[in-house]
N, C-alpha and C positions, 0 to 999 in steps of 0.2 A: 595568498596575501595580497592586499590592495595597495596600490600607491595612492596616497591621498593628496590632493591638491590643496596648498594652503596660500596664507597670505604672509607677508613680511612684516614683523613687529619691530618696533625700536627698543633695543637693549644695550647694556653698557658692559665693559669690562670691569674685573675687580675694582682698578683704580684707573682713572679718576671716578668720582661718583658723579660728576657732572661734566659737561663739555669742556675740553680744553680751552684754555684762555686764548684768544687771537694773538697771533703772532705777525708782527708787521715785517714785510720785506722792504727794505728801504729800495727806492728807485728800480722797481721791478722791470720797467721797460729800458732802463739804461740811458735815458735821454737826459738826465741831469749830470752835470760834471764841470771839471775845469781842470786845466793843465793836464789835459792828456789822460785824466782818471775820471772814472763814473763816480759820481757821489754815492757814498754808503758802502762801496766795496773797494777791497784791496786785493792784490796779487800776491800769492804765496812765495813767489819766486819765478824764476824761467822767463820765458817770453810770453807776453799777453798784451792785448791791444784794446782800448776802447774804439770798437770799430764802427764801421758803417758800410753799407745801409743795414738797418735792421729788417725785421720782418714786417713790411708794411710800414717802416717808420725810418726814423734818421739814424738810430744808433743801436749798437748791440755790443757784446763782448766776444773776444776771442783768445784762445790759447794755441801757441805753436809749439812743437817739440820734435825733435829727432830721437830722444830716449828720456828715460825718467818720468817724473809726474809734476804736475802744478795746476794750480785752480784759482779762480776768483772766489772770495768768500766775503760774507757779512761780518757784522760785529758780532759779539758773544751773544747767545741766547739761551735763556733757561727755559727748557721745556718742561711741561707739568709731567710729574712722574706717572708712567702709564698712558700718558695722553696720546691720542690718535691725531695725526696730522696727515696731510696730503702735500707733497711736493709737486710742482708742475714746472716745465721749462719747455721752450721750443729750441730745437738744435739742428744744425746741419754740419756738413765738413765741407771743405774745398776740394776740388778734383785733385786725385792722386794721394789723398790722405789714406793711410792703410794702418792695420796692425793695431795692437793695444785695445783700449777701451775707453770709453767717456764715462766719468764718474760724477755722480750726483748726490744730494742729500746731506744730512749732517754726518760727521765722521763715525759716529756710532750706528747710523743705520744707512749705509751706501747702496746705491743701485747703479750697475754698470749697464751701459747702452753701447750699441754701434748705430750708426745712422749714415745715411746717404746725403747727396748733394742738395737736396730740397728741405726746406723747412719742414720739419716734422714735430708734431707735440709728444711729449712724454711725461708721464706722472705715475706715482705710486704712493701708497700709504704706509705708514710706520708706526710702530708703537714706540714711544720714548721710553728708556730704561728707567728704573728707580734711580734717585739720587745717590751719589754725586755723579754717576755715569751720564745723567740726562743733561749735562751743560755742553754747550757746542756751538755751531753755527751752521749755516748754510753755505755749501761749496758747489762750485761747477767748475769741471776741469776735465783732466786727461790723465790716463797712465800709459805710458809706453807707445803712445800715439805717434806715428811718423806724418806729420801734417798738421792741418789747422782744423780746429773745432769752434764753431760760432755758436753763442746762445742769446736767447731774447726772452723776453715776458716771463720771467720767473715768478713762481707763487709758492706760498706756504701757507696753508689755512688749516685750522682745527676740523675734524670730521667726527662723526658719530657712526657707528656700525648698526646695520640692520639686519637680521637673520630670519631666516624662516621659521615660523612658529605655528604650532596648532595646539590650542590649550596651554598646558605647562610644557608642551614639548618644543624644544627649540633647537635647531641644528643650523651652523654656519658653513662656510666654504670648507670643503675637504671632510665634511661629516655625511654620514649617511646610515640608514637602518634599512637592511635588506633581510627578509625572512628571519626577524629577531636578532640578527646580528649587526652591532653597532661598530661602525668604523670612523675613525678619525685620523686624516692624514693631511696635516695642515700644508698648504701650498705655498712654499718659500718664494717660488718665482711668479706667483700670482699678484695681481694688483696690491692685495693686503700685504705683501711680503712678510716680515715678522709677525704680524698679527694674526691671531685667531680667536674665534669666540672661546675656544678652549684655555687661552693663555691667561694664566693667573698672576704671575710675576715674572717681569723682564729685569734680570741682572746680568745682560750680557750684549756684546756688540753683534752687530748683524751686517753681512756684506752680500748684497744682490740675491742670493739664494741658499744663504747657509748661516749658522750661528757661528760666531767666533769666540771661542771661550779662552780665557787666561786668567791666572792669578785665582781669585776668589768668585769668579763669575758663574752664573747659574741661571737656568730657565725652568720655571715651573708650569705644568698644565694641570688644570682641574677638569675632569670628565664627569659631567653630570647629565643624564638624559631624561629629562623631565623627572617624574617620580618612578620610573622603572628601576628596578633593582638589577645590578650587574651581579651575575653569578659565576663568571669565569671570565678571566681578561688575559690579555697577551699584549706584548709590548716590544717593539722593534726600533732601534735608533741606529742610523748610519754615521758613523765617524768616517768622513771622507777624505780628511787631512790631518795628519798628526806629526808634530815635531817632538814633543815631550810631554811627560805628565800622563795622567789616565783620566778617560772618561768615565763618569760613574752614573748609573742610572738607579734611581731610588723610588719607591713607592710608600704611599702613606694615606691616612684616613682624613687628614685634617690640614695638611699644609704645615704642619710643626713636627709632627713624630715620623719618622723614616725608618724604611727597611731597604737595605741594598738588594738590588735584583740582578745586577750586572755590571761589568767594567769592561772597558777595551783600552789597552795601552798601545795599540797600533791601528792602522786603517783597517776598517771592517765593520761588523756589525753585531751590537748588543741583541740579543733575542731571548726572552724569558717570559714565562708564565707568572702572574702575579700570585703571590702566597695565599694559600686558602684562609690564613689568619685575617687577611683584609677584606674577604668576601664572604656572603654577599654584601653589597654596599651601594647605595645611591651616589655616592661622592667618592671618587679616586683621584688621588693626586699624584702626579709623575714629576720628579726633579731631575733634571740633567745638569750636573755641575763637573768641573774639572778638578782634579787632585794633584798636588804637587808645586812646590815653590816656582818652577820655572815653566809650569805646565803652559802648552800652547797647542790648541787642536780646534777643529771644526765639525760642527754636526750639520750633514747634508741631508738629513731626513729623519722624520719621526712618524711613527705609526701607533697606534692603539686600536684594539679591538676588545669587545667584550659580549658575551651572551646576556640578553636582558630576559628577565622574567616577565610572565604575562604575555599579552599579545600586541605588541607595539605595531603600528602601521609601518609600511615602508614609505621611507622619506628620503629625498635627496636635499641635503643643506644648500644654503646659498647666503652669501654676505654682499650687501650692498653698502656704500659709504656715502653718507649724506653731509654735503658742505652747507653749513649755515652762513650764507653769505651776508645776511641781515637777520640775526636772531631776534626773537621776541617770546619772552616767557608766557605770554598769553596765548601761544599757538604750538602744537606738537603734532609731528607726522607720526601716526600710528602705524601706517603700512604703506607700501609703495606698489603693492599688488603683484602680479606675474612677470611682467616686464618682457613679454613675449607676444607675438602676433597671434591674436585669436584667442589669448589667455584671459584669465580673470584680472584685467587691468583697471585697477581703482585705487586712488591715493585715498587714504582715510586721515583726514586732518580734524584735529579737535581744537576747539576754542574753549579755554578755561572759564572766560566770562562772556557775557553778551558781546557779540561783535559789533562794531560800531555801525550806524546805519549806512546802508548801501555798500558794505563791505563785499567784495567779490573773491572768492578763491579761485585761482586760475592755475591750471596745469597745462603745460607746454611740452610737447615731444619734438626735439629737434634731432632729425638724423644727420650723419655726417654728409650722406647723399641723400637728396630726395626732398620732398614737401613737408615741413613741419606741421604738427597738429597742435591745436589750441582748443581748451574748453574752460567755460568759466560757470561757477555755482554760487549762488547767492549764500553767504555765510551766516549762520545764526551762532547760538550757544550748542555745544555738544559736538558730535562728530558728523563732518560732512565728507560724503564720498564723492571723489572727483573722477569719473569714468575718463579714459582716454584709449587712444589707439596707438599701437606701434606698428607703423606701416610697413616696415621692411627689417631686414636683418643688418648687421652691422653695427657701427660704433653710434651711440646715442647720448643726448643729454636730455635730462628730465628735469624741468624747472618747475618749481611750486612757488607761489606768492599770494600775498593776500594785499589788495588795495582797495581803497575807498573809491567808489565809483570808476573802477577799472584804470584809473589814470594816476598820476603824481608819484612821489616816492612809495615803495612797498612798505606796508607795516611789517611784514614778514617775508623772507625769501629764502630758499633753499634749493641747491642743486645736486643731482645725483648723476654719475656717468655709468653707463652701463653697455655692455655689448651683446648683442643677440648672435649666437652662432647660426649658421647657415641652416643647420639641420631644423631649426625652428622656423623656418619660412612656411608660411600659410597661404601663398597667393598663387598656387597651382593647382592643377588636378580637376578632374570632373566627376560628378556623380552619375552613377549607372541607375541606382535604385534605392529607395529608403522605404522601410516597414517599421513596425513596431519592434522587430527583433534586431535589425541592423541596417546600416548604411554600408552600401558598397560603392565604392569609387575607383578611380585608376588614374594613373599618370605615366608619363614616359619614363624610361630607365633612369636618366641622369639626375636623380634626386634621392637624398637620404631623408627618409620619412620619419619623424619623431613618433614616438607612440602616442604623445599627448595631443598632437596638432588638431584642431577641429576638422571636419570634413569640409570639402570645398563646396562653393555656392553655384558654380557653373554646372550645366548638365550636358553630358554627352553619352547617350545610352549604349553606344559600341565601343568595345576596345579596340584600337587600332595600331597595328604594328606594320612599319614600312620597310622593305628589305630588298635587295637584289637577290638573285639566284646564287646559292652557295655562301650565303651570308647569314650569321646569326643576329638576331635581333630581339630585343625583350620589352615588355610593359610591365609596370607594376599593378596588381590588381588588390584592392586593400578592402578588408572587412573591418568595420567599426561597430561591434555589436553593442547594443543598449544596456544589456546586462550580460551576465557570463553565458558563453556557449561552449557545450562540452561535443567532443567528437567530431570537430571540425575537419573536413577533408575537401579535395577537389579533385574533378576529372576533366578531359577534354575529349571532344569528338574530333574525327576528320574533319577537315576544312575543304569545302568544295568550291571550285572555281570554274574558268572558262572551260567550255565543252566536257564538263565532267571531271576536269583534271582535280587531283586531290593533293593536299598537303596531308601526309598521314598523320594520326595522332602521335604515332612514335616519333616524329620529328618536332614535337612540342613537349618542352620539359617544364614541369611545374615545381619550383622550388620554393621553400619556406625562407621569408627574409628574417633572420635569426638577429639577435642583439646581444652586444658584449657592453659589459659593464666598465666604462671608462672612469677611473678612479683618479688617475694623474693626468690631466689634460696635456697634449703635447706641447701646445704653446697657447697664446691667448686667443686664438681662432676658435679653439674646441671648448669644451667645457665638460664638468663631470656629468656623468649619467649614463643612459643606455643609448648606444649607437648601433646603427644597422650595418652588419658586414657579412658575416657567413651566409652562405646560399645552400643549406643543406637540401637535398631532394625531399620531396613531400611524400614520404614513405609510410607515414604513421599519423593517425588522427591528432589533432591539437586541441587544447582546452583553451578557449579565447577568454581574456578578462573583459568585462563591460568597460565601456568608455576608453578602450586603447585600440589604437590601430594595429593590425595584423596584415603587413603586405605579404603578397605572393610574387615571385619573380617568374614571369611567364615567357620563355624563351622559344622562338621559332627558329629552326634551321631549314632554310629554304632549299629545297633539292636543286639540283642542276638542271634537270631536264624538263620542268613544267613550263607552260606558258605563263606569259606576264598576264596581269590582272587582279582582281579582287576574290580573295577566298573567304569563305565564311563557316563559322563553326559555333560551336557552343561549349562554354566553359561552366561546369554544374559545380556549384558549391553546395555543400551539405553539412548540416549538424543536426543534433538531437532535436526534433521538433521543428526543423527549419531547412528551406530549400530554395536556392536562388539559379536560375539559368541566365547567363551573361554572354551576350552576343560577342563573339570574337571575330575579328576581322583582320586579314593580313594581306596588304596591297603589295604585289610583287613587281618591281621594275624590270624593264626589259633590257637586262644585262646581266653578265654572269661576272662574279669576280674571281679570278684565275686561281688555282691550287698554291702558285708560287706566290710568295710575298716578297715586296720590293723593299720594304725598310727592315734592316737588320737588327738584331737583338742579342742581348747576352745576359741571361738572367741565371743566378744560382740556384741549383737545386741539389740539396745534399741527401746522399744515400743513407748515412748513418741514422737520422731520426726516423726514418720509415720503418726500421727493424723494431725501435723502441715504441713508438706510437700507435703502430698497427699491430703489436704484439706477435710479431714473426719470429720463427725460431731457426728457418733454414734459408740457405743462400738462394734456393729455388724461390721460395716464397717472396724473397725481397726482390728478386729479379721480376717475379710476375707483377707486384705492386709497382715495382718503377716503370714498367712497360705502361701501365695505366696512367701514372703520372705524365709519362712521355707523351701519350696519346692526348691527353688533356692539354698539355703545351702546344702541341700541334694543332689542336682545335682552336686555340687562341692565338695562332701564328706567331708564337713566341718560341725563341730557340734557348735551351738550356746551355750553360758553359759547356757541360760535357753530356752529350747524348748517348755515349758508350762506354759507361764507367765498369760494366762486367767484362767487357771486351776491348782492352786497351791495345794500342799498338805496342807489341811486345819487344822491348829493347834489352839485348843481352851483351854487356861488355865483358868479353872474354879475357881472362888474365886478371881482372879486378876481383879479388876475393873478400876484401874487406871494406867497410863503410864506416867513414869517419877517420879522424886523426890524418896524418900524412907520414908517408915514408921519408926518412931522414938517413943521410949517409955519415953526419958528423958524431953520432952517438950509435953505438951497437955493442951487443954483448959477444956477438960472434958474427961471421959472414960480413955482408957489405952493407946492410941497412937495418934499422929499427922502425917500430911504429910509435911517433911522437903524437901525444893527446893532450892539447891544452883546454883546461876548463877556467876560463875567465868570466863566467856568467854568474851572477850572484841570485839569478831567480831561475835557472835551469840546470839540471845536471846533465852534463856532457860526457859522452863516451864514444866507444867504437865498436863495431860488432862484425862478427863473420857474417858473411853474406848469406851462406847457404845453411840449413839446418844440419846437424850432425845426427845421424841414426843412432839411436839407442836402445839396447836390450836390459830392461831394468834388473833382470836376473843375472847378468855379468857384472864382472868387477872392472872399474875404471879407475885411472888415475889422471889428474891434470897437473902439468908442469909450465913453468914460464920464468922468464928473468924479466926484472923491473928495475929501473933506476928512478927515483922520485927526485922532483925538483928541490926539495928540502929534506934534511935529516928528520926522522920522525913523522913524516908525512904519511897519514893513513889514505889507503886507497882501496878499490873494491875490483875484485874478479867475480863475475856472476854468470852461471848458466841457467838461462831461462828455459823451462821445460814446456813441452807441447804434446798433444796427444796425437792418436793416429791420424785425424783431421787436420792436423798441423794447426790446431787452436791452442793459443796460450793457456796455460794451467794456472789460474789465479792462486796466488799464496804458496806457490810451489817453487818459486826460485831458489837456486842454491848459491847464496851469497858468500864468497870467501874472502873475507877481511884480511888485510894485511898492512904492515907498517915498513916504509922504506927507510934507508939510511942516507939517501943521496948519492950512493954508489949502487953498481949493478949487484943485484942479489938473485939467486935462484930461489924457486919456492916450488914445493911439490905437496898437493892434496890427494889423499886417498877417498876415492868417491864409492868405494864398496858398500852396498846396501842403503846408499842415499837416494835411490831414484823409486819414486811412487810406481805402482804397477800400470798405472795409466799413462806413463810417460813413453813415448815412442821417438821423440826428437829433443834436441836440445840446442840453443844458441849461445856462442860465447860472446860475453860483452865485457868490455874492459874500461875501467873508469879510473882517472888520475886523483879523484877524490871520493870520499864516502857519498852514497846517495842520500839526500834529504827531500823531503816532499816539497819544500820550499826553494831547493836548489841552491842553497846558500854556500855552500863547501866549494871551494875552488882549489886549483893546483895544476901542475904539469908532471908528466910521467912518460917515459920510454918504455916500451915493451918488445921483447924479443925471445926467439926460441920457445914459442908456444907447442905444446904438445898434448892431445888428449889421447891416452893410450889404453888399448884394451888388454886386461892382464894376460888373456890366453894367447895372444900373438906377438904382443909388444908393437904393433903398427899404430903409427900416429894418424888419426882421423881427421886432422886439420889440414886443409891445404894451404900452402904457402906461408908456413908457422914461423919462417924466418923473415918474412916481409920483403921478399927479394922477386922482382919481377923485371924480366927483359922487355924491350919495346916490340920484339918478335911475338911475344905472348899477348900483347895488348891488341884488341880489335873489337868489332861491334857487329852484332848481328840484329836485323830488324825484321820482325814477321807481322806480316798485315793481315794474316788469314782470318782470324777471328774479327778483328776491326772492319775489314773491308765489308764483311756480311752485315755487321751492325750498322755501319755507316750507310750503306746502300739501303737499308730499311729506314733509316733516320732522314735521309735526304731525298731519295727517291720515292719512298712510300709515303712517308709523314711529311714531306716537304719542308723540313726544318731548314731554316735559311743560313745559320752560322753556327761555328763552334770554335771554343778556345783549345788551341792546341798545346797539350802538356808537353813540356820539354824536361826529360829527365836530366838530372845533374846541373840544370840552370839555375842561378843565384835567384834572389829575389828579396822582398821586404816591404816596408811601407815607411811613412815620416817617422814611424815610431822606433823601427830598428830593420835592419838589413843584413844579408849575409851572402857571401860569394859562393858561386857555383863550385861544385864538387862532384866528381865522379871517382867513388871509392875514396882512396887515399889522395887523389889528385886533384888539387884547388884549381880555380880558375886562374889562369895566368902561367901554368906550367905547360910545357910542350907537351906531355902525355894528355894532358886535359883537352889542349886545342886540338890535336891530331883525332880524339875519339869524338869530339864533338862535330868537327867537320864532317867526317864520314857519316855520322849519325844523321844530322840534320840535311845533309845533301841527298841523303838517301830517300828521307821523308819527303823532302820538297819535290823531288823528281816522281815520287809516287803519286803524290796528290795531283801534280799536274798532268800525269797521264790519266788519272781517273777523272779529270775534270772538276775536282774539288778545291783546287787550290785558292780561289777566290772566296771560299767559304770560311777559311780559317784566319785566326788572328792569335798571336802569341801574347797572353797577358802574364806577365811574370813580375811587373812591380805596380804597386798600389800607391797613389796619391802621394807623390814623393814632394818633399819640401826643396827649397833652393840648395840646402846644404847636400842633397841627394843627387844633384844633377850630373856631377862627374861620374859618379857610380853608376848612373842610368846610362849615360852615354858608352861607358865601357861595355856594359852589357848589350846595348843596342848594336854596337860596333861588332861584337863578337857574332851576333845573329846575322848581321850584314855579310861578314866575312863568311860564315859557313853556309849561308842560304840565302841569299839575296833576294829571292822571290817572296819569302815568307813575309806575312805582313806582322810588322812590329807595332801593338797597341800600348797606350800609356793612358792612364786616368789622369790627365792633367790638361790645363788649357795650352792652346799653342804659345810657346815663348821663345824668343830668340835663342836663349842657351842651348836650346834642344831642337832648333831646326835642323833638318837633315839626318836626324837621328829616329825619328817617328813616323810610321807610316799610317797610323790610325790614331788620331787624338780622341779623347774622351773626357772633356772638362764636366765639372759640375755645372749644374745649370746656370747659378749665378755668375759663374766664371767664363761662360760662352759670349764671345764678343763677335758678332755677326760678321763685321768687316774683316776682322783677323782670320775668322775661319773660312771666309769666302776666298782670301789670298792664298791660304794654304790647300784648299781643294782646287785652285786654279794651278798649283804645283803637283797635281796628281795625288794629293794625300786625301784621307777620308775622315769624316767628323762624326763622331757618336756624342752623346752625353747622357748624363746619370744624374740620378736622385738616390738619396739614402737618408741618414739621420737629418742631415741637411741637404737643401735648404730647409727652411721653414717659412711661415708666411713672411712677406705677401707672394712668394713663388709658388708655382704648382707643386705639389708635394704627394707623396704617398700614403700619407696618414689616415688612419680610420677616422678620426676626429676632426675633419676636414671636408670641404664640399665635394659632393660627389663626381662633380664635372671637371675636377683637376686632373685626373690621370687621363682622360679623354682628350682634354685640351692640349695636354703635354704633346700628344701626337700631333695635332694640329699646329703648334710651334714648332714641332719637328719639321713639317712640311713647309711653314711660312719660311723658316731659315735655311732651308737646303741642307738639312742634317741627314746624315745617313743611317743612324741606327741609334738604339736606346739600350741602356744597361741598368740593371739593379742588381746588387750584390747578393741577394738571396731571396727565396720565396717561400721557404719552409723553415725558417728560423723560429721554431718553437720554444727554445729553452736557453736560458742563460745559466751557465754553471757558478757564476758569480752571485747572481740573485737567488737560484735556487741549487741546493748542494745537499751532500750527504745522502745523495741516492735519490732525492726527491725531484720529479720531472715537473717542469712548468706546464699548466694547462692553458693552452692559448683561447679555449672557450670561456674560461674564468678569468683569466688575466691578460688583457690585450695588449700590455706595455712589452715593449722590445727592449731589455736590460742590457747593459754594456756587457761585453765578455771579451776576453784577449785584452792586449794592451797592458799586460800586467794586472790586471784586476784580479784579485785574490776572492777565494769564497767568502761571501758576506759584504763585499764591497760593492755599493750600489750606484750604478749610473744609469740615465735614462737616454735611450736613442729616439723614442717616441712609439705611439701606439700603432702597431702593424708595421713597423720598420722591418724590412727583410721577411715579411709575412702576408703571401698572397693567396695561399690555399691553407686548409685547415685538415687535420687529420679526422676521419670519420668518426672515430672514438671520441664522443663528448666527455666521458668520464676518466680522463687519462690517469692513471695509476690505480683507480679503482675497478674498470672493466678490463678484464684480461683475456676476453675473447679475441680470436684472430679477426683482423679485417683485412681480408683479401679483395679489397676494392679500392678505387682511385679517390683523389682528394676531393674535398668539399671546396667548390668554388667560393670567392668571395665578391662583394659588389666591385671593390677597385679592381679586381682581376678582369671581371666583364667590361668594366670601363676602359682597360688597356685594349682589349680585342675589339671594342667599338672603336676607339681611336685608330687602331691598325686598319680596320676595314675602311674607316674614313680616308685614310692615307691612300689606301689602294684605288678607292674611288677618285681622289686627286690625281693619282698615277695614271689612271686610265683615262681621264678626261684629258690630260696633257698629251697622251700617246695620239688620242684622236684629234685634238686641235693642231697638231703638228703636221697633219695631213693638209691643212689649209682650207680656204672657203670662207665666205662671208659669215655662215653660222658659226664656224670654228673661231672666228676673229671675235666675235660677240661672247661665246663660251668660256674663252681663254681669259676673261675678265674674272671669272669665277674662281681662277686658280689662285688669286690674289686674296688671302684671308682678310675679310673687313676690319677696319680699323675698331669698328663697334663691338667685335668679339674679341681680339687680341691686339691691342696698341702695342704692348710690350710685355716682356717676361713676368712683370710685377703686376700689371694691370690687364685683367681679362673679366669676360662677362661671367657674373656669378650664376646667371639665368640661363638655363640651357636652351630656351626658345629660339634665341637668335642663332645659335649653333645649328640647332635640328632644321630651322628654315633653310639656312645656306646648303646644308647637306642635302635637302629635299632638291634644291636647285641644282645642285651638281649632278644629282641622279637623273633629273629631266634633261639636264642638257647631254649626258651620255646617251640618254635614250634618242634624242633628235639627231645626235651626230653617228650613230651606228647605223 
């Protein structure tokens, strides 16, 4: 199937049939006014000011608050039903402003923003609802902001939507056709907010990124895909917030008659196939409405998919919005062209009648940064094509006008705003060769190459890689065939250098640059479409499509022991009937990167997904594959949190036989104590269990006895025996659940278990719960247990240890066994040279801003004397052992994540515990340095936007360490980890790490391939097919959808591309990705800076000059939100650093 490039044509929504009527914003610059109030605007309440200065003018308006909401508003406005409008405004905040959000737009179509201390333009398009909901006003204000927000230059103009079109086939933003499958996923957080080409009728409110439904509100979509019939269809609706009522999804053939296909009465997802009675059809209508008098809920996402009959072309939709600043019925824009560098960039402007003599059609492209482009074409009757160039990526304004003689007031004028993602840059690269079959070109590694961009114009016939010894460095070699090529493959020769020295072919890796289909852009930096990311080894021939780029990722790992100089070999490219030899050169600098890495790192690597995604069945297979992942990490100079998951430090708390609950003496059936269990969680089932498994012979007879007092009369509770096989693996579906009802007083219970154990059972674990188990954990309660006995009938012996829950101080102790861990740690640190590790602390508390829990060792909670005594001996033993091994400086304790201010006291208590027990262990916290926590943290790890260089430098002067991290936040304009962002960002993150003297970097996960909230009922997410990282945890339930961003927590791919379909074992390591390689390049750059600094510290005239290179030039990184998008300045500076090292060695 071939993707067809198309033009963008003018279309309209169902209503209105013509452009919405102009709406006048009074006093948009706030320059007019009297008596302290701007003309045409009123304040809703609270504190607001007709302020000054404005954005390059005298006046603006502001709102100030510590709590609540207020805003400036215009008079009443009646919007055309279904009309499209653009709101625009400049905004900024005063220093110290925080929290809440800035609100803009009419009440029925609000958009929230956050902004900084510089004037920043913001705008969005909305569809006005049907009457009477379309009455409103324009407002500019705040909600729960602590501080002051300023506004200037407000605008509200009608717009027209323009979508991609080929013949009768038309697709807008969020729509695509791929291999005969149509998909529509309106982007609520995009420029068009609630608007979509598919939107048929709007009878609801909208807020930022979600439909707001109450009363009789409804939203209707119409799906028509040209003249192609839809033969099967599927719909998904995400109810992301729910207070009352039901969300009802209905389908129909005509927008009048409806069939219910699903409903939701809580947060979650409606997912349904459309009834066969509605298909096949060219038109399918979907209506989302709420039901119930007091209904109040929100729709956070909507998706529709359909199989199409026939042979439709692959197509990615797009929507642009044209603002008619000076309309004229005599002129119509029929197309804006491709709006990308090197694309089919032509505006099609039609004149209904003969144009006036001397009329010129003018197209101007004005980039946010850079030189504008202008072109003029003499206009006559008919359609005039206005060619234009898009010189760069980023934000642009396209202005179209018709003037007589090129001067005076325009007869017609329209403006479109568009953003070109960095992937569509076409101003780099070098042609190697060109023939009838294909163009071969190459570029350096820090680029993401779009499939569609044209070949470059500059020629360099040799592919050049520059690297130090013991360094990995890559180049991209791109094949762009004129027509389809089958059986494409590549091979490389040895590279020969000075005095016959060689870089063997085995040190050159050739990977395919594979693409993933981004259907939900992370933010406005990205876009829908195919983005390069996975780098699978090129082990099988590829079939290449004509007119489409296919890059190869060619990586050289320079041996440690070869002489410096230039090495030359051949990269041979072959396909059916075609072959090309490409000159490949590697320049080796005369220095060697050390094996040890000096920038620390902590990256999550979860063992669990390896078993599922590699189709592994034994622990030995998992261990084997994990070792390949560990070696991959080491080759990238990145340390996982836990390099020894199969060989932990083994800690045994002797005398501690129960896990969960707590021993109490004020309630007991007999003896001195009982076990109290409190389940006060409405989202999780709480219980206590015996730590050791009980041996079972299924042929023997057993009885279970216990005494229980429930907190309430009539309270149901549960005693469970979980069963295990001979390998101590839990047997699914084989629990023995013994339900009982308490009276609020002590009651003795007994159950005969004769004949109730499956022949597979060899062990059991006793679990006590004060309430009945439910999947959602909603049942709660408190109960006390005592005098438990699991008795074998043949001898009457109780097989349960400490059945009366009584332990003396003399019985409590801790044993720490380092045998297995020492062996695994020596492998990780001494052989693989991993730099850091997170030290797990058994019994330690933890949590996040979302929830937290106290530490616990068996029934002893943090704060009890037993807990403190056990923890002190345990941690002191670990501390002394690490110090003796020389590994103390590698560890950090990461026990709490991202605290809020409300958590600070809890965090201080936990940190104080660690300090009392083992003061030499390093206490880490993912938080920016803040006075309430000074003295409690040894290793600060703020989110990138929260890193204050001055404060961090002060903490380093106090002997503390600083790392920083990225995750789902930040997003643009900071450096990020997302697939649909510039390739350079992950590499420059390490340059920023050097610039601000930061000690390490952290990313929460590298193989987050699956979200059980988005993919449930046993279905695994395939990261090759769906690049989005969906939210999980944080109380998200199955079917509840949240978005972290494309590639968040995902830096390696499983080698199995057909997850869930291909059941073969994959006893191999991970597939790298482009961002993973950028991280390694950045770390190697850091090592070069580190080596240069160590050389300059020896002094001398040359050293003094070379030391200037240690400062990152402002042209590369002026601050954390402004950095070069062009890799060339970075690569040039890196080259200068390498040459300086050569001179000083």
